[in-house]
N, CA, C and O atoms as a GROMACS GRO file, in nm:
protein
  452
    1MET      N    1  -0.731   1.242  -1.102
    1MET     CA    2  -0.826   1.148  -1.045
    1MET      C    3  -0.760   1.057  -0.941
    1MET      O    4  -0.816   1.036  -0.834
    2SER      N    5  -0.641   1.003  -0.973
    2SER     CA    6  -0.579   0.909  -0.880
    2SER      C    7  -0.547   0.973  -0.746
    2SER      O    8  -0.564   0.910  -0.642
    3ASN      N    9  -0.501   1.099  -0.749
    3ASN     CA   10  -0.473   1.166  -0.622
    3ASN      C   11  -0.600   1.188  -0.542
    3ASN      O   12  -0.598   1.181  -0.419
    4ASP      N   13  -0.712   1.214  -0.611
    4ASP     CA   14  -0.840   1.230  -0.542
    4ASP      C   15  -0.880   1.099  -0.474
    4ASP      O   16  -0.928   1.100  -0.360
    5ILE      N   17  -0.862   0.988  -0.543
    5ILE     CA   18  -0.897   0.858  -0.486
    5ILE      C   19  -0.806   0.828  -0.367
    5ILE      O   20  -0.854   0.780  -0.263
    6LEU      N   21  -0.677   0.854  -0.381
    6LEU     CA   22  -0.585   0.831  -0.268
    6LEU      C   23  -0.621   0.920  -0.150
    6LEU      O   24  -0.614   0.876  -0.036
    7LYS      N   25  -0.659   1.044  -0.176
    7LYS     CA   26  -0.698   1.138  -0.069
    7LYS      C   27  -0.825   1.087  -0.002
    7LYS      O   28  -0.833   1.086   0.121
    8GLN      N   29  -0.923   1.047  -0.080
    8GLN     CA   30  -1.048   0.995  -0.022
    8GLN      C   31  -1.022   0.870   0.061
    8GLN      O   32  -1.075   0.856   0.171
    9LEU      N   33  -0.940   0.780   0.008
    9LEU     CA   34  -0.910   0.658   0.082
    9LEU      C   35  -0.832   0.689   0.209
    9LEU      O   36  -0.859   0.630   0.314
   10THR      N   37  -0.737   0.781   0.201
   10THR     CA   38  -0.663   0.822   0.320
   10THR      C   39  -0.757   0.874   0.428
   10THR      O   40  -0.745   0.838   0.545
   11ASP      N   41  -0.851   0.960   0.388
   11ASP     CA   42  -0.948   1.016   0.483
   11ASP      C   43  -1.034   0.907   0.546
   11ASP      O   44  -1.058   0.908   0.667
   12ILE      N   45  -1.080   0.813   0.465
   12ILE     CA   46  -1.162   0.703   0.517
   12ILE      C   47  -1.081   0.616   0.613
   12ILE      O   48  -1.130   0.579   0.720
   13LEU      N   49  -0.958   0.585   0.575
   13LEU     CA   50  -0.873   0.503   0.662
   13LEU      C   51  -0.850   0.570   0.797
   13LEU      O   52  -0.855   0.504   0.901
   14GLU      N   53  -0.824   0.700   0.794
   14GLU     CA   54  -0.800   0.772   0.920
   14GLU      C   55  -0.925   0.774   1.007
   14GLU      O   56  -0.918   0.755   1.128
   15THR      N   57  -1.040   0.796   0.944
   15THR     CA   58  -1.166   0.797   1.019
   15THR      C   59  -1.190   0.661   1.083
   15THR      O   60  -1.226   0.652   1.201
   16ARG      N   61  -1.172   0.558   1.006
   16ARG     CA   62  -1.198   0.423   1.059
   16ARG      C   63  -1.094   0.383   1.163
   16ARG      O   64  -1.125   0.308   1.256
   17LYS      N   65  -0.974   0.432   1.150
   17LYS     CA   66  -0.870   0.406   1.250
   17LYS      C   67  -0.905   0.473   1.382
   17LYS      O   68  -0.884   0.416   1.489
   18GLN      N   69  -0.959   0.593   1.374
   18GLN     CA   70  -0.984   0.673   1.494
   18GLN      C   71  -1.116   0.640   1.564
   18GLN      O   72  -1.121   0.631   1.687
   19ILE      N   73  -1.223   0.621   1.487
   19ILE     CA   74  -1.354   0.615   1.552
   19ILE      C   75  -1.438   0.493   1.518
   19ILE      O   76  -1.544   0.473   1.578
   20ALA      N   77  -1.393   0.412   1.426
   20ALA     CA   78  -1.477   0.298   1.385
   20ALA      C   79  -1.470   0.185   1.486
   20ALA      O   80  -1.373   0.169   1.560
   21ASP      N   81  -1.576   0.107   1.487
   21ASP     CA   82  -1.588  -0.010   1.573
   21ASP      C   83  -1.522  -0.129   1.503
   21ASP      O   84  -1.552  -0.159   1.388
   22ALA      N   85  -1.432  -0.194   1.573
   22ALA     CA   86  -1.360  -0.308   1.516
   22ALA      C   87  -1.453  -0.424   1.482
   22ALA      O   88  -1.418  -0.512   1.404
   23GLU      N   89  -1.572  -0.424   1.541
   23GLU     CA   90  -1.670  -0.529   1.509
   23GLU      C   91  -1.731  -0.509   1.371
   23GLU      O   92  -1.772  -0.605   1.306
   24THR      N   93  -1.738  -0.383   1.327
   24THR     CA   94  -1.804  -0.353   1.200
   24THR      C   95  -1.710  -0.299   1.093
   24THR      O   96  -1.747  -0.292   0.976
   25SER      N   97  -1.588  -0.262   1.130
   25SER     CA   98  -1.494  -0.204   1.035
   25SER      C   99  -1.370  -0.293   1.022
   25SER      O  100  -1.300  -0.318   1.120
   26TYR      N  101  -1.345  -0.339   0.901
   26TYR     CA  102  -1.227  -0.421   0.874
   26TYR      C  103  -1.100  -0.344   0.907
   26TYR      O  104  -1.008  -0.400   0.968
   27VAL      N  105  -1.094  -0.216   0.868
   27VAL     CA  106  -0.975  -0.134   0.893
   27VAL      C  107  -0.953  -0.118   1.043
   27VAL      O  108  -0.840  -0.133   1.091
   28ALA      N  109  -1.058  -0.088   1.116
   28ALA     CA  110  -1.045  -0.074   1.262
   28ALA      C  111  -0.998  -0.205   1.324
   28ALA      O  112  -0.918  -0.204   1.417
   29SER      N  113  -1.048  -0.318   1.273
   29SER     CA  114  -1.007  -0.447   1.330
   29SER      C  115  -0.859  -0.473   1.303
   29SER      O  116  -0.790  -0.528   1.388
   30LEU      N  117  -0.809  -0.432   1.185
   30LEU     CA  118  -0.666  -0.448   1.158
   30LEU      C  119  -0.583  -0.364   1.255
   30LEU      O  120  -0.484  -0.412   1.309
   31HIS      N  121  -0.623  -0.239   1.276
   31HIS     CA  122  -0.550  -0.152   1.368
   31HIS      C  123  -0.553  -0.209   1.510
   31HIS      O  124  -0.453  -0.204   1.582
   32LEU      N  125  -0.666  -0.262   1.550
   32LEU     CA  126  -0.679  -0.320   1.683
   32LEU      C  127  -0.586  -0.441   1.699
   32LEU      O  128  -0.528  -0.461   1.806
   33LYS      N  129  -0.572  -0.520   1.594
   33LYS     CA  130  -0.486  -0.639   1.600
   33LYS      C  131  -0.338  -0.602   1.596
   33LYS      O  132  -0.253  -0.681   1.638
   34GLY      N  133  -0.306  -0.482   1.546
   34GLY     CA  134  -0.170  -0.433   1.555
   34GLY      C  135  -0.088  -0.449   1.428
   34GLY      O  136  -0.131  -0.506   1.328
   35LEU      N  137   0.033  -0.396   1.436
   35LEU     CA  138   0.122  -0.390   1.322
   35LEU      C  139   0.153  -0.527   1.264
   35LEU      O  140   0.154  -0.542   1.141
   36ASN      N  141   0.178  -0.626   1.347
   36ASN     CA  142   0.214  -0.757   1.293
   36ASN      C  143   0.104  -0.813   1.204
   36ASN      O  144   0.133  -0.872   1.100
   37LYS      N  145  -0.023  -0.797   1.243
   37LYS     CA  146  -0.134  -0.845   1.160
   37LYS      C  147  -0.141  -0.766   1.030
   37LYS      O  148  -0.165  -0.824   0.924
   38ILE      N  149  -0.120  -0.636   1.036
   38ILE     CA  150  -0.120  -0.553   0.916
   38ILE      C  151  -0.008  -0.596   0.822
   38ILE      O  152  -0.028  -0.608   0.701
   39LEU      N  153   0.110  -0.619   0.876
   39LEU     CA  154   0.223  -0.664   0.794
   39LEU      C  155   0.197  -0.801   0.733
   39LEU      O  156   0.235  -0.827   0.619
   40GLU      N  157   0.131  -0.886   0.807
   40GLU     CA  158   0.094  -1.017   0.755
   40GLU      C  159   0.002  -1.001   0.633
   40GLU      O  160   0.017  -1.072   0.533
   41LYS      N  161  -0.093  -0.907   0.642
   41LYS     CA  162  -0.183  -0.883   0.528
   41LYS      C  163  -0.109  -0.824   0.410
   41LYS      O  164  -0.135  -0.862   0.296
   42VAL      N  165  -0.016  -0.731   0.434
   42VAL     CA  166   0.063  -0.673   0.324
   42VAL      C  167   0.142  -0.784   0.255
   42VAL      O  168   0.147  -0.790   0.132
   43SER      N  169   0.204  -0.870   0.333
   43SER     CA  170   0.281  -0.981   0.277
   43SER      C  171   0.193  -1.075   0.195
   43SER      O  172   0.229  -1.116   0.085
   44GLU      N  173   0.078  -1.108   0.250
   44GLU     CA  174  -0.017  -1.196   0.180
   44GLU      C  175  -0.061  -1.134   0.047
   44GLU      O  176  -0.064  -1.202  -0.056
   45GLU      N  177  -0.093  -1.006   0.050
   45GLU     CA  178  -0.139  -0.940  -0.072
   45GLU      C  179  -0.026  -0.926  -0.174
   45GLU      O  180  -0.050  -0.932  -0.295
   46CYS      N  181   0.096  -0.907  -0.126
   46CYS     CA  182   0.212  -0.900  -0.215
   46CYS      C  183   0.229  -1.032  -0.289
   46CYS      O  184   0.249  -1.034  -0.411
   47THR      N  185   0.221  -1.140  -0.216
   47THR     CA  186   0.234  -1.272  -0.276
   47THR      C  187   0.123  -1.296  -0.379
   47THR      O  188   0.148  -1.349  -0.487
   48GLU      N  189   0.001  -1.256  -0.346
   48GLU     CA  190  -0.111  -1.273  -0.438
   48GLU      C  191  -0.092  -1.190  -0.564
   48GLU      O  192  -0.127  -1.234  -0.674
   49ALA      N  193  -0.038  -1.069  -0.550
   49ALA     CA  194  -0.012  -0.985  -0.668
   49ALA      C  195   0.096  -1.047  -0.757
   49ALA      O  196   0.086  -1.045  -0.879
   50ILE      N  197   0.198  -1.102  -0.694
   50ILE     CA  198   0.305  -1.169  -0.771
   50ILE      C  199   0.249  -1.287  -0.848
   50ILE      O  200   0.278  -1.304  -0.967
   51LEU      N  201   0.169  -1.369  -0.782
   51LEU     CA  202   0.111  -1.485  -0.849
   51LEU      C  203   0.016  -1.443  -0.961
   51LEU      O  204   0.012  -1.507  -1.066
   52ALA      N  205  -0.058  -1.336  -0.939
   52ALA     CA  206  -0.149  -1.285  -1.044
   52ALA      C  207  -0.070  -1.234  -1.164
   52ALA      O  208  -0.113  -1.251  -1.278
   53ALA      N  209   0.045  -1.173  -1.140
   53ALA     CA  210   0.129  -1.126  -1.250
   53ALA      C  211   0.181  -1.244  -1.332
   53ALA      O  212   0.182  -1.241  -1.455
   54LYS      N  213   0.223  -1.348  -1.263
   54LYS     CA  214   0.271  -1.467  -1.333
   54LYS      C  215   0.158  -1.529  -1.417
   54LYS      O  216   0.180  -1.568  -1.532
   55ASP      N  217   0.039  -1.539  -1.358
   55ASP     CA  218  -0.075  -1.593  -1.432
   55ASP      C  219  -0.111  -1.505  -1.550
   55ASP      O  220  -0.144  -1.555  -1.658
   56ALA      N  221  -0.106  -1.372  -1.531
   56ALA     CA  222  -0.140  -1.277  -1.638
   56ALA      C  223  -0.042  -1.288  -1.753
   56ALA      O  224  -0.080  -1.272  -1.870
   57GLN      N  225   0.083  -1.314  -1.722
   57GLN     CA  226   0.183  -1.329  -1.828
   57GLN      C  227   0.147  -1.447  -1.918
   57GLN      O  228   0.166  -1.442  -2.040
   58THR      N  229   0.096  -1.550  -1.859
   58THR     CA  230   0.057  -1.669  -1.936
   58THR      C  231  -0.076  -1.650  -2.009
   58THR      O  232  -0.089  -1.685  -2.126
   59SER      N  233  -0.174  -1.594  -1.937
   59SER     CA  234  -0.309  -1.584  -1.992
   59SER      C  235  -0.332  -1.460  -2.079
   59SER      O  236  -0.418  -1.461  -2.168
   60GLY      N  237  -0.255  -1.354  -2.053
   60GLY     CA  238  -0.278  -1.228  -2.123
   60GLY      C  239  -0.390  -1.146  -2.063
   60GLY      O  240  -0.423  -1.039  -2.114
   61ASP      N  241  -0.449  -1.194  -1.954
   61ASP     CA  242  -0.560  -1.125  -1.887
   61ASP      C  243  -0.507  -1.064  -1.757
   61ASP      O  244  -0.466  -1.136  -1.666
   62ASN      N  245  -0.509  -0.931  -1.749
   62ASN     CA  246  -0.455  -0.861  -1.632
   62ASN      C  247  -0.558  -0.831  -1.524
   62ASN      O  248  -0.526  -0.763  -1.427
   63ALA      N  249  -0.682  -0.879  -1.538
   63ALA     CA  250  -0.788  -0.844  -1.443
   63ALA      C  251  -0.751  -0.882  -1.299
   63ALA      O  252  -0.766  -0.799  -1.209
   64ASP      N  253  -0.704  -1.003  -1.277
   64ASP     CA  254  -0.667  -1.045  -1.141
   64ASP      C  255  -0.545  -0.968  -1.090
   64ASP      O  256  -0.535  -0.940  -0.971
   65LEU      N  257  -0.454  -0.935  -1.180
   65LEU     CA  258  -0.337  -0.856  -1.142
   65LEU      C  259  -0.380  -0.719  -1.089
   65LEU      O  260  -0.330  -0.673  -0.986
   66ILE      N  261  -0.472  -0.656  -1.158
   66ILE     CA  262  -0.523  -0.525  -1.114
   66ILE      C  263  -0.594  -0.539  -0.979
   66ILE      O  264  -0.572  -0.458  -0.889
   67TYR      N  265  -0.677  -0.640  -0.965
   67TYR     CA  266  -0.751  -0.664  -0.842
   67TYR      C  267  -0.656  -0.686  -0.724
   67TYR      O  268  -0.672  -0.626  -0.618
   68GLU      N  269  -0.557  -0.772  -0.743
   68GLU     CA  270  -0.463  -0.804  -0.634
   68GLU      C  271  -0.372  -0.685  -0.603
   68GLU      O  272  -0.335  -0.664  -0.487
   69THR      N  273  -0.336  -0.608  -0.705
   69THR     CA  274  -0.255  -0.488  -0.680
   69THR      C  275  -0.334  -0.386  -0.600
   69THR      O  276  -0.279  -0.318  -0.514
   70ALA      N  277  -0.464  -0.375  -0.628
   70ALA     CA  278  -0.549  -0.285  -0.549
   70ALA      C  279  -0.551  -0.329  -0.403
   70ALA      O  280  -0.543  -0.245  -0.313
   71ASP      N  281  -0.560  -0.459  -0.379
   71ASP     CA  282  -0.555  -0.511  -0.241
   71ASP      C  283  -0.421  -0.478  -0.175
   71ASP      O  284  -0.416  -0.438  -0.059
   72LEU      N  285  -0.313  -0.494  -0.251
   72LEU     CA  286  -0.179  -0.464  -0.198
   72LEU      C  287  -0.168  -0.316  -0.163
   72LEU      O  288  -0.119  -0.281  -0.055
   73TRP      N  289  -0.211  -0.230  -0.253
   73TRP     CA  290  -0.205  -0.085  -0.226
   73TRP      C  291  -0.290  -0.051  -0.104
   73TRP      O  292  -0.247   0.026  -0.018
   74PHE      N  293  -0.411  -0.107  -0.098
   74PHE     CA  294  -0.500  -0.079   0.014
   74PHE      C  295  -0.433  -0.117   0.147
   74PHE      O  296  -0.428  -0.036   0.239
   75HIS      N  297  -0.382  -0.238   0.154
   75HIS     CA  298  -0.321  -0.282   0.280
   75HIS      C  299  -0.192  -0.206   0.310
   75HIS      O  300  -0.157  -0.186   0.427
   76SER      N  301  -0.121  -0.164   0.206
   76SER     CA  302  -0.003  -0.080   0.227
   76SER      C  303  -0.044   0.055   0.286
   76SER      O  304   0.026   0.111   0.371
   77MET      N  305  -0.157   0.106   0.240
   77MET     CA  306  -0.206   0.233   0.295
   77MET      C  307  -0.252   0.216   0.441
   77MET      O  308  -0.234   0.307   0.522
   78VAL      N  309  -0.310   0.102   0.474
   78VAL     CA  310  -0.344   0.075   0.615
   78VAL      C  311  -0.216   0.072   0.698
   78VAL      O  312  -0.213   0.127   0.809
   79MET      N  313  -0.111   0.009   0.646
   79MET     CA  314   0.018   0.005   0.715
   79MET      C  315   0.072   0.147   0.737
   79MET      O  316   0.114   0.181   0.847
   80LEU      N  317   0.070   0.227   0.632
   80LEU     CA  318   0.116   0.366   0.644
   80LEU      C  319   0.036   0.440   0.750
   80LEU      O  320   0.092   0.511   0.833
   81SER      N  321  -0.096   0.424   0.746
   81SER     CA  322  -0.183   0.489   0.843
   81SER      C  323  -0.149   0.445   0.986
   81SER      O  324  -0.142   0.527   1.077
   82HIS      N  325  -0.127   0.318   1.002
   82HIS     CA  326  -0.092   0.265   1.135
   82HIS      C  327   0.036   0.329   1.188
   82HIS      O  328   0.053   0.350   1.308
   83MET      N  329   0.128   0.360   1.095
   83MET     CA  330   0.256   0.418   1.132
   83MET      C  331   0.253   0.571   1.132
   83MET      O  332   0.357   0.635   1.148
   84GLY      N  333   0.133   0.630   1.113
   84GLY     CA  334   0.120   0.775   1.117
   84GLY      C  335   0.158   0.844   0.988
   84GLY      O  336   0.186   0.964   0.987
   85GLU      N  337   0.160   0.771   0.879
   85GLU     CA  338   0.196   0.827   0.748
   85GLU      C  339   0.078   0.818   0.653
   85GLU      O  340  -0.025   0.758   0.685
   86THR      N  341   0.093   0.880   0.535
   86THR     CA  342  -0.013   0.877   0.434
   86THR      C  343   0.048   0.848   0.298
   86THR      O  344   0.170   0.844   0.281
   87ALA      N  345  -0.039   0.828   0.202
   87ALA     CA  346   0.005   0.807   0.064
   87ALA      C  347   0.081   0.929   0.014
   87ALA      O  348   0.170   0.915  -0.070
   88ASP      N  349   0.048   1.048   0.064
   88ASP     CA  350   0.120   1.170   0.022
   88ASP      C  351   0.269   1.159   0.049
   88ASP      O  352   0.350   1.208  -0.030
   89ALA      N  353   0.308   1.098   0.160
   89ALA     CA  354   0.450   1.082   0.191
   89ALA      C  355   0.518   0.998   0.084
   89ALA      O  356   0.631   1.026   0.045
   90VAL      N  357   0.450   0.894   0.038
   90VAL     CA  358   0.506   0.807  -0.066
   90VAL      C  359   0.509   0.882  -0.199
   90VAL      O  360   0.608   0.874  -0.272
   91LEU      N  361   0.402   0.954  -0.231
   91LEU     CA  362   0.399   1.032  -0.356
   91LEU      C  363   0.509   1.138  -0.356
   91LEU      O  364   0.572   1.161  -0.459
   92ASN      N  365   0.532   1.201  -0.242
   92ASN     CA  366   0.639   1.300  -0.232
   92ASN      C  367   0.776   1.236  -0.254
   92ASN      O  368   0.863   1.296  -0.317
   93GLU      N  369   0.794   1.117  -0.201
   93GLU     CA  370   0.921   1.046  -0.222
   93GLU      C  371   0.938   1.010  -0.369
   93GLU      O  372   1.048   1.023  -0.424
   94LEU      N  373   0.832   0.965  -0.433
   94LEU     CA  374   0.840   0.935  -0.576
   94LEU      C  375   0.872   1.061  -0.656
   94LEU      O  376   0.952   1.057  -0.750
   95ALA      N  377   0.809   1.172  -0.620
   95ALA     CA  378   0.836   1.298  -0.689
   95ALA      C  379   0.981   1.340  -0.671
   95ALA      O  380   1.043   1.391  -0.764
   96ARG      N  381   1.036   1.317  -0.552
   96ARG     CA  382   1.175   1.352  -0.524
   96ARG      C  383   1.269   1.275  -0.617
   96ARG      O  384   1.376   1.325  -0.652
   97ARG      N  385   1.230   1.157  -0.655
   97ARG     CA  386   1.315   1.070  -0.736
   97ARG      C  387   1.312   1.102  -0.885
   97ARG      O  388   1.391   1.047  -0.962
   98PHE      N  389   1.222   1.189  -0.927
   98PHE     CA  390   1.218   1.225  -1.068
   98PHE      C  391   1.352   1.283  -1.110
   98PHE      O  392   1.416   1.358  -1.034
   99ASN      N  393   1.394   1.249  -1.229
   99ASN     CA  394   1.520   1.295  -1.287
   99ASN      C  395   1.643   1.245  -1.213
   99ASN      O  396   1.752   1.300  -1.228
  100ILE      N  397   1.626   1.139  -1.134
  100ILE     CA  398   1.740   1.074  -1.068
  100ILE      C  399   1.747   0.933  -1.126
  100ILE      O  400   1.648   0.860  -1.127
  101SER      N  401   1.862   0.897  -1.174
  101SER     CA  402   1.881   0.762  -1.227
  101SER      C  403   1.847   0.661  -1.118
  101SER      O  404   1.881   0.679  -1.002
  102GLY      N  405   1.780   0.554  -1.158
  102GLY     CA  406   1.750   0.447  -1.064
  102GLY      C  407   1.875   0.389  -1.001
  102GLY      O  408   1.875   0.354  -0.883
  103HIS      N  409   1.981   0.380  -1.078
  103HIS     CA  410   2.108   0.330  -1.024
  103HIS      C  411   2.165   0.426  -0.921
  103HIS      O  412   2.215   0.384  -0.816
  104ASP      N  413   2.157   0.557  -0.949
  104ASP     CA  414   2.208   0.658  -0.854
  104ASP      C  415   2.124   0.659  -0.726
  104ASP      O  416   2.178   0.671  -0.616
  105GLU      N  417   1.991   0.647  -0.742
  105GLU     CA  418   1.904   0.649  -0.625
  105GLU      C  419   1.934   0.528  -0.536
  105GLU      O  420   1.942   0.540  -0.414
  106LYS      N  421   1.950   0.411  -0.598
  106LYS     CA  422   1.981   0.291  -0.521
  106LYS      C  423   2.115   0.303  -0.450
  106LYS      O  424   2.128   0.263  -0.334
  107ALA      N  425   2.214   0.359  -0.518
  107ALA     CA  426   2.347   0.379  -0.458
  107ALA      C  427   2.338   0.473  -0.340
  107ALA      O  428   2.408   0.454  -0.240
  108SER      N  429   2.252   0.576  -0.348
  108SER     CA  430   2.240   0.670  -0.236
  108SER      C  431   2.176   0.603  -0.114
  108SER      O  432   2.209   0.636   0.000
  109ARG      N  433   2.085   0.508  -0.138
  109ARG     CA  434   2.024   0.436  -0.026
  109ARG      C  435   2.126   0.347   0.042
  109ARG      O  436   2.127   0.337   0.165
  110ILE      N  437   2.210   0.284  -0.035
  110ILE     CA  438   2.312   0.196   0.022
  110ILE      C  439   2.410   0.275   0.106
  110ILE      O  440   2.450   0.231   0.214
  111SER      N  441   2.451   0.393   0.056
  111SER     CA  442   2.549   0.473   0.130
  111SER      C  443   2.488   0.543   0.250
  111SER      O  444   2.560   0.581   0.342
  112ASN      N  445   2.354   0.562   0.250
  112ASN     CA  446   2.287   0.630   0.361
  112ASN      C  447   2.246   0.533   0.471
  112ASN      O  448   2.203   0.577   0.578
  113HIS      N  449   2.256   0.403   0.449
  113HIS     CA  450   2.210   0.308   0.550
  113HIS      C  451   2.320   0.226   0.601
  113HIS      O  452   2.298   0.140   0.687
   0.00000   0.00000   0.00000
């Protein structure tokens, strides 16, 4: 189910990026405003997800955490779309990391950069 939702969202994002009117489409308006505006939204949503997690830890209610994480994922997907990538690229990277220790994966990033 999750891959179907990501595929559907990817398709919608691409359509709105290519042909939607920025006056009527939020996604098209973000693309029109450019990468810096998209990054600003990703940062904003990240902060909101962090704050929701802190609140959820205290309250025991994860509803806002789920809501804010959905916003973060959505805006991250807009960012990927703007850069010519899709959620599949991220899923493929996650799949590549299976059976690799997190410590080993992190060490490989440090040595590769």
